[in-house]
C-alpha positions as CSV (number, residue, x, y, z in Angstrom):
1,X,0.1,0.2,-0.2
2,X,1.2,3.5,-0.6
3,X,0.7,4.6,3.1
4,X,2.9,2.2,4.7
5,X,6.4,3.4,5.8
6,X,9.3,2.5,3.7
7,X,12.9,1.5,4.9
8,X,15.7,3.8,4.2
9,X,18.4,1.4,2.6
10,X,20.9,4.5,2.7
11,X,20.8,4.4,6.4
12,X,22.7,1.1,6.8
13,X,25.2,0.6,9.4
14,X,28.7,0.6,8.2
15,X,30.6,-2.7,8.0
16,X,33.6,-1.5,9.8
17,X,33.3,0.2,13.2
18,X,34.7,4.0,13.5
19,X,37.7,4.3,15.6
20,X,39.0,7.6,16.6
21,X,42.8,8.6,16.0
22,X,43.4,8.5,19.7
23,X,42.5,4.8,20.0
24,X,45.3,4.0,17.8
25,X,47.9,5.7,19.7
26,X,49.9,4.3,22.5
27,X,49.9,5.7,26.1
28,X,53.0,7.7,25.7
29,X,51.8,8.8,22.2
30,X,48.7,10.1,24.0
31,X,50.4,11.7,26.8
32,X,52.8,13.6,24.3
33,X,49.6,14.8,22.3
34,X,48.0,16.2,25.5
35,X,51.0,18.0,26.5
36,X,51.4,19.5,23.2
37,X,47.8,20.7,23.1
38,X,47.9,22.0,26.4
39,X,51.0,24.2,25.6
40,X,49.0,25.3,22.5
41,X,45.9,26.5,24.6
42,X,48.3,28.2,26.9
43,X,49.7,30.1,24.1
44,X,46.5,31.0,22.5
45,X,45.2,32.2,26.0
46,X,48.4,34.5,26.1
47,X,47.8,35.7,22.6
48,X,43.9,36.3,23.3
49,X,44.8,38.3,26.6
50,X,47.4,40.4,25.0
51,X,45.1,41.2,22.0
52,X,42.3,42.1,24.7
53,X,44.8,44.4,26.6
54,X,45.7,46.2,23.4
55,X,42.0,46.9,22.1
56,X,41.2,48.0,25.9
57,X,44.2,50.5,25.8
58,X,43.3,51.6,22.5
59,X,39.7,52.4,23.5
60,X,40.8,54.2,26.8
61,X,43.3,56.1,24.6
62,X,40.6,57.1,22.0
63,X,38.2,58.2,24.9
64,X,40.5,60.2,26.9
65,X,41.9,61.9,23.6
66,X,40.5,65.4,23.7
67,X,39.2,67.0,20.6
68,X,40.8,70.2,19.9
69,X,39.0,73.3,20.5
70,X,38.0,75.7,17.6
71,X,40.6,78.2,18.8
72,X,43.2,75.6,18.6
73,X,42.3,74.7,15.3
74,X,42.2,78.2,14.1
75,X,45.9,78.8,15.7
76,X,47.1,75.6,14.1
77,X,45.7,76.5,10.6
78,X,47.3,80.1,11.1
79,X,50.7,78.5,12.1
80,X,50.4,76.4,9.0
81,X,49.7,79.2,6.7
82,X,52.5,81.3,8.1
83,X,55.1,78.4,7.6
84,X,53.9,78.2,3.9
85,X,54.2,81.9,3.3
86,X,57.4,82.1,5.4
């Protein structure tokens, strides 16, 4: 009948069981892998902290940098004009 559910043939179980790459390693190899991965994680954290400090420092510098007043802009423009004519 048309209303009966059909089996999905493409969803068959694979013949060979899946094994992770860690299962093929010896105990010493797994220990070495963990050490290298931990060092990489530490370096990544140091790099992220450094980048965060730089961005925070840039934000603080940009916030505290005072914009020149109109008088200061006019004085600067006059100084540049005098240097050009001078």
